[in-house]
N, C-alpha and C positions, 0 to 999 in steps of 0.2 A: 183610582186614576193613577196612571204612571207619570210621576212628576218629571223625571228626566226625559222619558219618552215624549211627553207633551211639550217639553221645553224646546224641541226642535221645530215646532210649528211656528212659523213667522208670517205675519202679514195677513192673517185671516183669523177671525174669531172662532174659537173652538165651539162655542154655542151655535154658531151659524153652520158649521160643518155637521154638528150633531143634528140640527134641524133638517138639513138637506139629506143626511143619511137616513133619518127616520122616515122621510117621505119616500125615499128609495126602498126602504125596508117594507113599507106598506105596499108599494108596487110589487115587490118580489112575492109577498104572500098572496096578493090578488092574482098575480100571473101564475103562481103555482096552482092555485085552485082553478083558475080558468083552464089551464092545460089539463089538469086532472079530470075535470068534468067534461071537457070537450072530448077527451079520449074515451069517455064512457058513452057519450051520446051520438058521436059522429056516425053518419050513414053515407052510403053511396060507394061509388066505384073507387077502388084502391084504398078503401078505408083502413085496411090492415097496415099499410105503409104509413098512413096518417096517424093511426093509433101509436105505432112504434115511435114516430117522431114526437108526437105530443107528450107521450109518457117520458121520453128522455128529456124533453125540455122542462117538464114539471120537476124532475129530479134536479136539473141544473138550477132552476129558480129557487128551490128549497135550499140548495147549497149556497146560492147567492145571499139568501136571507140570513143564513148562519154567518157568513162572512161579514155582512153589514152589521148584524147585531154584535158580533165580537168587536168590531171597530168602534161602534158606539160606546160599548162598555170600556174599551181601552181609553177612550177620550173622556171618560167620567160621566157619560150620559146613561140614559136608560132607554132601551128599545121600547117602542109602543107596546103597552101591556094589554090593551083591550082591543080585540079585533074590530069592534065597531069603529074605532078610530082610523082603521085602514082606509075606510071610505071617505073620511074627511081630510086625511093627510096625503092621499095618493096624488101622484102626478099624472098617471096614465089611466086611472079609473078601472072599471071592470065592465066588460061587455058580456052580459048574460047571453049565452047561446039561445037564439030564437029559431034559427034555421039550422038544422042538424046536417045539412048537406055538406059533404067534405070540402067543396070549394068555398062555401060560405064560412065554414069553420076556419079554414086556412086564411081567408081574407081577414077575419077578425084577429087571428093570431099574428099575422104579418103587421097589422096596425099596432098591436101591442109591442112587438119587437121594435118597430120604428120609434115609438114613444120612449122605450127603454134606452135606445141608442141616443136619442136627444137628451134624455135625463142624465145619463152617465157622461156624455160629452160635456154637458154644462158643468157638472160637478168637477170633472177633470180640469176644465178651464179655470174654475174658481180656486182649486187647491194646487194647481201646477206651481212648482217652485216655492210652495208655502207649507205643504203637508205631504211629504214624500210617501209616507205609509198609506194614507188614504188615496193618494194619486195612483200608486201602484195597484192597490186593490181595485179601484174603480176601472183602471185600464184592463185588468184581467177580466172583470165582469163585462166590460164593454166589448172585448174581443169575443166573448161567448155570445153576447146579444147580436153582434154582427153575423156571427156564424149561424145563429138561430134564424135570423131573417133570411139569410142566403139559403139555408136548408128548406125552410118553409116555402120560399118563393120558387125554388127549383121543383119541389113536389107539386105545388100549385100549377106551375107551368106544364109539367108532365101530364097532369090529370086533364087540364084544359086542352092541351094538344091532342090527347087521346080521345077525348069527347068530340073534338072537332073532326078528327080523322074518321070516327065512326059516323058522324053526321054526313060528312062528304061522301063516304062510301055508300050511304043509303040513297043518295041522289042519283 
């Protein structure tokens, strides 16, 4: 643990920050796997665009997990060591894909991003003006999560509009 580095943290318990970060760490691993597996099973119109988006998001979630793990270690904590604990520590849970249709997959992914946005917004509020290092990291991740939601929603809307256009042309 960095003694001088941690001495700049004021007004928040380091153990609480570690607890919150471990929950976010669990979320990131579950999000990584969710995107990874969704990219493998997705079916339907414009699935190649969805696969590209989901694969990129999986890469980002893995990068986030690394960032969060590094910060936990800097604070003197230990990232969750057993993947089974991801399911008990998660904020956002894990939505096993049941409907492989591209629109359903995107719906699930958008919900996950919305939860991540809430989670990181909450952490940012807790550490604001108290732990600048965690605050800056969380804001960087939060910006990615907002971009992910926007990208997924745009793709979802494009596909839904295209399907609607086809339906109306058939009438």
